[in-house]
LUMNU-409637 format. One record per residue (C-alpha): x, y, z. Coordinates in nm, 4 decimals. Layout:
// residues N
px,py,pz
X,Y,Z
...
***
This chain:
// residues 498
px,py,pz
0.0054,-0.0226,-0.0083
0.1074,0.3367,-0.0602
0.1094,0.5875,0.2464
0.2488,0.8908,0.3741
0.4800,1.1346,0.1658
0.4604,0.9184,-0.1570
0.0886,0.9056,-0.1578
0.0640,1.2838,-0.1224
0.3000,1.3380,-0.3997
0.1052,1.1086,-0.6303
-0.2140,1.2943,-0.5457
-0.0473,1.6190,-0.5998
0.0444,1.4897,-0.9483
-0.3106,1.3435,-1.0183
-0.4105,1.7059,-0.9189
-0.2139,1.8732,-1.1970
-0.3748,1.6347,-1.4462
-0.7210,1.7216,-1.3035
-0.6631,2.1140,-1.3157
-0.5009,2.0837,-1.6324
-0.8042,1.9493,-1.7879
-0.7496,1.5881,-1.8198
-1.0084,1.4578,-1.5936
-1.0727,1.0914,-1.7334
-0.9117,0.8655,-1.4645
-0.7946,0.6143,-1.7428
-0.6388,0.9023,-1.9548
-0.4498,1.0215,-1.6388
-0.3203,0.6677,-1.5785
-0.2235,0.6073,-1.9368
-0.0487,0.9503,-1.9694
0.1462,0.8872,-1.6449
0.2299,0.5182,-1.7534
0.3784,0.6627,-2.0690
0.6006,0.9115,-1.8767
0.6948,0.6516,-1.6347
0.8009,0.4165,-1.9060
1.0073,0.7121,-2.0717
1.1919,0.7710,-1.7305
1.2275,0.3939,-1.6837
1.3885,0.3495,-2.0492
1.6695,0.5576,-1.9421
1.7368,0.3921,-1.6042
1.7087,0.0362,-1.7585
1.9568,0.1525,-2.0445
2.2279,0.2679,-1.7875
2.1585,-0.0216,-1.5785
2.2227,-0.2590,-1.8620
2.5310,-0.0559,-1.9774
2.6958,-0.1129,-1.6244
2.6093,-0.4638,-1.6297
2.7646,-0.5217,-1.9737
3.0830,-0.3212,-1.8556
3.0911,-0.5588,-1.5500
3.0662,-0.8366,-1.7788
3.3154,-0.7150,-2.0313
3.0349,-0.7406,-2.3059
2.9316,-0.4887,-2.5594
2.6587,-0.2770,-2.5067
2.4369,-0.1333,-2.7687
2.2328,0.1649,-2.6149
1.8699,0.2458,-2.7383
1.9728,0.5969,-2.7103
2.2647,0.5486,-2.9751
2.4490,0.8550,-3.1064
2.2067,0.9213,-3.3910
1.8220,0.8158,-3.3731
1.5978,0.8066,-3.6801
1.2483,0.9404,-3.6204
1.0477,0.9515,-3.9180
1.2374,1.1076,-4.2136
1.4969,1.2895,-3.9419
1.8009,1.1924,-3.7846
1.8386,1.3399,-3.4100
2.0917,1.3155,-3.1296
1.9675,0.9998,-2.9278
2.1261,1.1556,-2.6056
1.8570,1.4200,-2.6000
1.5798,1.1896,-2.5732
1.6833,1.0634,-2.2360
1.4704,1.1665,-1.9329
1.7996,1.2599,-1.7349
1.8955,1.5347,-2.0349
1.5584,1.6748,-2.1267
1.3992,1.6979,-1.7905
1.6344,2.0042,-1.7452
1.5303,2.1750,-2.0514
1.2967,2.4934,-2.0508
0.9180,2.4171,-2.0570
0.8801,2.5144,-2.4170
1.1629,2.3270,-2.5564
1.0856,2.0068,-2.3598
0.7319,2.0020,-2.4783
0.8372,2.0314,-2.8320
1.1006,1.7561,-2.7932
0.8256,1.5430,-2.6151
0.5768,1.5887,-2.8952
0.7953,1.5718,-3.2022
1.0818,1.3367,-3.0742
1.0245,1.1605,-2.7724
0.7030,1.0118,-2.8059
0.7370,0.9304,-3.1596
1.0454,0.7315,-3.0522
0.8657,0.5463,-2.7855
0.5785,0.4515,-3.0262
0.8420,0.3175,-3.2689
1.0657,0.1563,-3.0464
1.0197,-0.1811,-3.1255
1.1257,-0.2877,-3.4743
0.8768,-0.5712,-3.5112
0.5600,-0.3851,-3.6189
0.3826,-0.7237,-3.5084
0.5053,-0.7183,-3.1582
0.2676,-0.6457,-2.8660
0.4496,-0.3471,-2.8104
0.4142,-0.1946,-3.1412
0.0527,-0.3051,-3.1660
-0.0763,-0.1372,-2.8521
0.1620,0.1734,-2.8948
0.0245,0.2210,-3.2347
-0.2815,0.4234,-3.1515
-0.1142,0.5817,-2.8227
-0.1782,0.9666,-2.8014
0.0128,1.2161,-2.6082
-0.2463,1.4227,-2.4459
-0.0559,1.6725,-2.2168
-0.2286,2.0087,-2.3566
0.0450,2.2757,-2.2660
0.4417,2.3166,-2.1907
0.3679,2.4548,-1.8396
0.1645,2.1460,-1.7295
0.4254,1.9026,-1.8870
0.7164,2.0837,-1.6788
0.4872,2.0563,-1.3633
0.4189,1.6832,-1.4379
0.7820,1.5890,-1.4903
0.9037,1.7905,-1.1995
0.6266,1.6001,-0.9875
0.7444,1.2933,-1.1198
1.1003,1.3527,-1.0397
0.9822,1.3909,-0.6736
0.7910,1.0712,-0.6856
1.1027,0.8603,-0.8103
1.3153,1.0354,-0.5542
1.0655,0.9276,-0.2692
1.0353,0.5749,-0.4332
1.4306,0.5379,-0.4152
1.3942,0.5999,-0.0357
1.1258,0.3200,0.0234
1.3449,0.0031,0.0064
1.0983,-0.2615,0.1185
0.8760,-0.4628,-0.1516
0.7795,-0.3709,-0.5152
0.7206,0.0155,-0.4848
0.6806,0.0753,-0.8650
0.3947,-0.2097,-0.8292
0.2425,-0.0375,-0.5704
0.2371,0.2980,-0.7068
0.0586,0.1025,-1.0253
-0.1931,-0.0529,-0.7971
-0.2594,0.2957,-0.6268
-0.3065,0.4493,-0.9486
-0.5321,0.1740,-1.0775
-0.7240,0.2050,-0.7537
-0.8363,0.5843,-0.8745
-1.0016,0.4286,-1.2118
-1.3799,0.4157,-1.1429
-1.4117,0.0826,-1.2990
-1.1439,-0.0702,-1.0751
-1.2926,-0.3845,-0.9126
-1.6101,-0.3857,-1.1367
-1.4018,-0.5233,-1.4529
-1.1401,-0.6929,-1.2495
-0.8819,-0.4150,-1.2702
-0.7138,-0.4036,-0.9515
-0.3826,-0.5557,-0.9185
-0.3179,-0.8723,-0.7627
-0.0913,-0.7733,-0.4341
0.2653,-0.8611,-0.5400
0.3617,-1.0566,-0.2517
0.0673,-1.2952,-0.3347
0.1858,-1.3169,-0.7122
0.5550,-1.3950,-0.5835
0.4337,-1.6480,-0.3650
0.2310,-1.8521,-0.6515
0.5513,-1.7921,-0.8577
0.7762,-1.9393,-0.5974
0.5265,-2.2308,-0.5496
0.5497,-2.3104,-0.9114
0.9183,-2.2554,-0.9502
0.9424,-2.2044,-1.3106
1.2545,-2.3456,-1.5187
1.4063,-2.1957,-1.8356
1.1975,-2.3838,-2.0891
0.8475,-2.2981,-1.9934
0.5772,-2.1595,-2.2052
0.3990,-1.9207,-1.9400
0.0560,-1.7865,-1.9758
-0.1859,-1.5593,-1.7913
-0.5283,-1.5588,-1.9832
-0.6412,-1.2497,-1.7835
-0.2961,-1.0654,-1.7692
-0.4080,-0.7007,-1.6841
-0.0886,-0.5038,-1.6287
0.1219,-0.8298,-1.6630
0.2110,-0.8967,-1.2803
0.2215,-1.2688,-1.3015
0.4451,-1.2567,-1.6357
0.6736,-0.9980,-1.4806
0.7123,-1.1945,-1.1665
0.7762,-1.5067,-1.3469
1.0457,-1.3376,-1.5500
1.2114,-1.1843,-1.2491
1.2141,-1.5147,-1.0819
1.3980,-1.6637,-1.3820
1.6700,-1.3983,-1.3766
1.7249,-1.4623,-1.0082
1.7292,-1.8218,-1.0192
1.8446,-1.9333,-1.3741
2.0211,-1.6302,-1.4977
2.3599,-1.8262,-1.6377
2.1365,-2.1098,-1.7717
1.9078,-1.8499,-1.9679
2.1438,-1.5545,-2.0434
2.4511,-1.7376,-2.1403
2.2569,-1.9807,-2.3793
2.1563,-1.7938,-2.7100
1.8550,-2.0423,-2.7864
1.7184,-2.0194,-2.4193
1.7763,-1.6378,-2.4274
1.5815,-1.6199,-2.7714
1.3033,-1.8101,-2.6106
1.3009,-1.6156,-2.2951
1.2815,-1.2775,-2.4936
1.0174,-1.3866,-2.7610
0.8434,-1.7166,-2.6941
0.8171,-1.7827,-2.3047
0.5549,-1.5177,-2.2077
0.1847,-1.4976,-2.3282
-0.0824,-1.2742,-2.1885
-0.4319,-1.1902,-2.3045
-0.6769,-0.9169,-2.1769
-0.9804,-0.7269,-2.3180
-0.8683,-0.3798,-2.2220
-0.6330,-0.2157,-2.4528
-0.5198,0.0381,-2.1746
-0.4251,-0.2640,-1.9560
-0.2390,-0.4381,-2.2646
-0.0550,-0.1187,-2.3245
0.0659,-0.0875,-1.9678
0.1464,-0.4595,-1.9592
0.3530,-0.4407,-2.2773
0.5680,-0.1386,-2.1346
0.5608,-0.3322,-1.8094
0.7055,-0.6223,-1.9620
0.9649,-0.4244,-2.1968
1.1081,-0.2231,-1.8751
1.1496,-0.5435,-1.6956
1.3798,-0.6708,-1.9976
1.1477,-0.8907,-2.1908
1.1814,-0.7804,-2.5500
0.8875,-0.9179,-2.7379
0.6140,-1.0662,-2.5018
0.3164,-1.2121,-2.6774
0.0362,-0.9759,-2.5169
-0.2745,-0.9715,-2.7206
-0.6268,-0.8469,-2.7284
-0.8416,-1.1529,-2.6823
-1.1586,-1.2724,-2.5000
-0.9942,-1.5840,-2.3330
-1.3589,-1.7410,-2.2849
-1.4788,-1.6929,-2.6458
-1.3970,-1.8774,-2.9742
-1.1335,-1.5850,-3.0244
-0.9197,-1.8030,-2.8166
-0.7919,-2.1179,-2.9959
-0.5077,-2.2280,-2.7689
-0.5122,-2.6003,-2.6581
-0.2460,-2.7748,-2.4836
0.0080,-2.5190,-2.5467
0.1367,-2.3902,-2.2182
0.3680,-2.5598,-1.9621
0.2716,-2.3051,-1.6934
-0.0557,-2.0880,-1.6247
-0.0508,-1.8273,-1.3525
-0.3598,-1.6355,-1.3082
-0.6167,-1.4161,-1.1052
-0.9167,-1.4251,-1.3419
-1.2001,-1.1872,-1.2938
-1.4787,-1.3102,-1.0579
-1.7370,-1.1020,-1.2363
-2.0119,-1.3359,-1.1620
-2.2064,-1.4100,-1.4743
-2.1909,-1.3323,-1.8603
-2.3392,-1.4002,-2.1897
-2.3226,-1.7736,-2.2496
-2.3429,-1.7036,-2.6308
-2.0239,-1.5759,-2.6405
-1.8447,-1.8674,-2.4599
-1.6514,-2.1359,-2.6312
-1.8653,-2.4357,-2.6660
-1.5634,-2.6488,-2.5637
-1.5753,-2.4964,-2.2118
-1.9505,-2.5272,-2.1747
-1.9105,-2.8934,-2.2451
-1.6811,-2.9422,-1.9429
-1.8711,-2.7056,-1.7188
-2.2128,-2.5733,-1.8193
-2.2240,-2.2230,-1.6401
-2.2205,-1.8717,-1.6765
-1.9711,-1.8083,-1.3905
-1.6533,-1.6755,-1.5094
-1.4518,-1.8284,-1.2073
-1.5715,-2.1887,-1.3127
-1.5254,-2.1274,-1.6976
-1.1522,-2.0123,-1.6439
-1.0886,-2.3161,-1.4556
-1.2319,-2.5303,-1.7668
-1.0006,-2.3139,-1.9881
-0.6986,-2.3315,-1.8102
-0.7503,-2.7343,-1.8356
-0.7848,-2.7087,-2.2136
-0.4874,-2.4602,-2.2625
-0.2175,-2.6485,-2.0696
-0.0218,-2.9093,-2.2183
-0.0349,-3.2586,-2.0551
0.2028,-3.2277,-1.7623
0.1612,-2.8609,-1.7629
0.1019,-2.7052,-1.4141
-0.1581,-2.4131,-1.2868
-0.1654,-2.1936,-0.9830
-0.4830,-1.9725,-0.9897
-0.6626,-1.7742,-0.7422
-1.0304,-1.8586,-0.7121
-1.3075,-1.7408,-0.4876
-1.4061,-1.9603,-0.2033
-1.7456,-2.0381,-0.3520
-1.5373,-2.2512,-0.6142
-1.4368,-2.4750,-0.3391
-1.7619,-2.5449,-0.1768
-2.0465,-2.4574,-0.4250
-2.3126,-2.6982,-0.4613
-2.4304,-2.6472,-0.8083
-2.3741,-2.9129,-1.0769
-2.1215,-2.7033,-1.2479
-1.9250,-2.6483,-0.9376
-1.8990,-3.0166,-0.8503
-1.8260,-3.1084,-1.2385
-1.5075,-2.8846,-1.2397
-1.3847,-3.0093,-0.9094
-1.4599,-3.3630,-1.0101
-1.2582,-3.2836,-1.3269
-0.9667,-3.1547,-1.1367
-0.9551,-3.4554,-0.8876
-1.0665,-3.7515,-1.0942
-0.9238,-3.6766,-1.4334
-0.6125,-3.4692,-1.3376
-0.3768,-3.4367,-1.0323
-0.4999,-3.1622,-0.7917
-0.1777,-3.0918,-0.5533
-0.2942,-2.8168,-0.3020
-0.5685,-2.5874,-0.1886
-0.4382,-2.2964,-0.0038
-0.7131,-2.0819,0.1881
-0.6120,-1.7200,0.2057
-0.7648,-1.4766,0.4705
-1.0436,-1.2612,0.3417
-0.8370,-0.9461,0.3841
-0.5984,-0.9903,0.1151
-0.7549,-0.7942,-0.1481
-0.8438,-0.5097,0.0620
-0.9100,-0.2231,0.0206
-1.0473,-0.3238,-0.3245
-1.2333,-0.6342,-0.2282
-1.3069,-0.8154,0.0846
-1.3855,-1.1581,-0.0972
-1.2470,-1.4732,0.0582
-1.0345,-1.6596,-0.1879
-0.8023,-1.9488,-0.2110
-0.5236,-2.0865,-0.4559
-0.5584,-2.4165,-0.6464
-0.2413,-2.5700,-0.7828
-0.2960,-2.8580,-1.0277
-0.1282,-3.0421,-1.2879
-0.3080,-3.1408,-1.6144
-0.2844,-3.5248,-1.6868
-0.5924,-3.6253,-1.8470
-0.6183,-3.9536,-1.6862
-0.6397,-3.8729,-1.3074
-0.3264,-3.8869,-1.0529
-0.4784,-3.7307,-0.7549
-0.3698,-3.9359,-0.4584
-0.3740,-3.6920,-0.1582
-0.4446,-3.3241,-0.1560
-0.2496,-3.0576,0.0526
-0.4502,-2.8084,0.2392
-0.3291,-2.5008,0.3989
-0.5045,-2.2732,0.6392
-0.3114,-1.9340,0.5621
-0.4106,-1.6928,0.8524
-0.1457,-1.4009,0.7732
0.0113,-1.2570,0.4784
0.2659,-1.0139,0.6273
-0.0026,-0.7058,0.6309
-0.2946,-0.6172,0.8420
-0.6272,-0.7490,0.7151
-0.8061,-0.4109,0.7228
-0.8279,-0.1609,0.4518
-0.4982,0.0137,0.5712
-0.2924,-0.3173,0.5016
0.0066,-0.1943,0.6802
0.3057,-0.4396,0.7418
0.2869,-0.6836,1.0291
0.5165,-0.9645,1.1802
0.2836,-1.2360,1.1425
0.3318,-1.3879,0.7821
0.2609,-1.7372,0.6678
0.3789,-1.7434,0.3065
0.7496,-1.8697,0.3746
0.5845,-2.1629,0.5506
0.3302,-2.2143,0.2586
0.6385,-2.2140,0.0050
0.8662,-2.4226,0.2218
0.5924,-2.6818,0.3215
0.4747,-2.7275,-0.0475
0.8140,-2.8272,-0.1707
0.8518,-3.0751,0.1153
0.5143,-3.2584,0.0950
0.6694,-3.5906,0.2249
0.7294,-3.4201,0.5735
0.3408,-3.3342,0.5744
0.2339,-3.7087,0.6180
0.1050,-3.7482,0.9602
0.0254,-3.3976,1.0415
-0.2854,-3.3830,1.2424
-0.6137,-3.2166,1.1042
-0.5922,-2.9590,1.3896
-0.2504,-2.8180,1.2250
-0.2349,-2.5345,0.9884
-0.1725,-2.8106,0.6887
-0.2282,-3.1419,0.6390
-0.2975,-3.4103,0.3603
-0.6304,-3.5309,0.2765
-0.6798,-3.8903,0.0686
-0.8589,-3.8360,-0.2441
-1.1170,-4.0990,-0.1424
-1.2211,-3.8717,0.1524
-1.2701,-3.5831,-0.1066
-1.4818,-3.7895,-0.3440
-1.7022,-3.9049,-0.0145
-1.7724,-3.5571,0.0631
-1.9075,-3.4647,-0.2907
-1.5631,-3.2996,-0.3969
-1.5981,-3.0311,-0.1347
-1.2699,-2.8493,-0.1193
-1.3272,-2.6331,0.1589
-1.0543,-2.6556,0.4204
-1.3406,-2.6293,0.6924
-1.4733,-2.9730,0.5882
-1.1601,-3.1709,0.6805
-1.0038,-2.9330,0.9594
-1.0637,-3.0492,1.3163
-1.1062,-2.8148,1.5584
-0.8850,-2.8624,1.8843
-1.0818,-2.8437,2.2141
-0.8929,-2.7463,2.5283
-1.0588,-2.8723,2.8492
-1.1223,-2.5668,3.0854
-1.1468,-2.6424,3.4338
-1.3800,-2.4458,3.6278
-1.3922,-2.4135,4.0554
-1.6456,-2.5936,4.2245
-1.9810,-2.4250,4.2622
-1.9442,-2.3672,4.6188
-1.6281,-2.1594,4.5639
-1.8187,-1.9516,4.2792
-2.0887,-1.8716,4.5456
-1.8506,-1.7905,4.8303
-1.6858,-1.5458,4.5912
-2.0102,-1.3766,4.4986
-2.1117,-1.3575,4.8769
-1.7613,-1.1890,4.9516
-1.8350,-0.9492,4.6357
-2.1865,-0.8643,4.7747
-2.0649,-0.7958,5.1277
-1.8026,-0.5544,4.9865
-2.0712,-0.3730,4.7910
-2.2914,-0.3655,5.0788
-2.0076,-0.1863,5.2946
-1.9386,0.0442,5.0342
-2.2917,0.1536,5.0089
-2.2974,0.2069,5.4034
-1.9870,0.4185,5.3860
-2.1261,0.6276,5.0884
-2.4604,0.6772,5.3100
-2.2639,0.7866,5.6266
-2.0938,1.0608,5.4050
-2.4125,1.2045,5.2678
***
């Protein structure tokens, strides 16, 4: 959560846009995103230059000596944020309009790339040099403040705070999944260098960015010192779909800023026949929208065969099974109703996971995880597509704390089950013999089938009753009489004072 001085600075920047005549929240977020991207391009280019120098490798800066923009050739250095932000307002505005913005719009040579596709209709909307000067000065202040906040993913938190200001946030599922939950799910899945990863409801590409960062940390040499694997990472590993062009634009910029040159991010209604993908991905990470119901006429008939419903949360589970290769894995967030709902569609999708594939884990999360945007209770399902069963025992975990208070403020607290969740999931052999009164335990498939495929942890968890010993009745009455005598004495003393 963004708080204190950083929150005040972002609100002040928002006010500059508002008073300058840009009042549509989506436009404000979009223009801020462009400028943040321009700032980050400069920082990223400098970082890569330093890394290349350390490794003794050649570095080709995107701000080369001469940069071609349309019919003109201009000095690349003046397109850097660190250079032009000191220019006078009029000169900076002309440079932004005529050179910097056209430069970022045509940054990607491949016209079929996600970035080129969604930047093609991008428009620079800041109306005056004075307003641009104010905005850039305010953004410099925000970046200075962000540099002082060392904990967590500050940039992601800034995005989340910006998205919270969009009126449709939460209605269209456009609020960001908390970064620490995304990180937990990525660590549970532990992606490898040969994965083909997809998020069919990608938004700002948070899951894809986190998976990329995990691979950079854990498999850096394996990927970046092998030409084929590096090409796979840059061009074929990451796939994301969404139905909001602004989100896709932000998502493409987010991926590029994090070093993925050509992610496959596409406008697509994942649940419709627009989505032809079958048995294509080795890993799906997702928090699909829980919008309730939708028009069944647009839903792919393949999905309705498996799960006849209008509920998006159930249809997305059917979709994940269709999109995964055999042996492919999935970690996804679902509302609690998916785990225990009694309709035929709810039971059908749970039966499919348990009987025809391998359901590995059900992690129940506390209801405050998505506050202040939503208070819905959710869980994480982890499963592998097999097509012929394989569920032996399902691991249940009752997550009670995620490192933040579970109210609307979401301030950091000491209690955090996430490291324990990840450690235990990667050592399920040690979970054998754990009691049902503990925070995590294994449940045999037969028991789940016998309970109508109910996946709610409360169905299997046993409450631990601690016997409480009360004193004998005679002692209680003696104490009551002593109290009564004391009250009586007090009343007599009070009466004597009057």
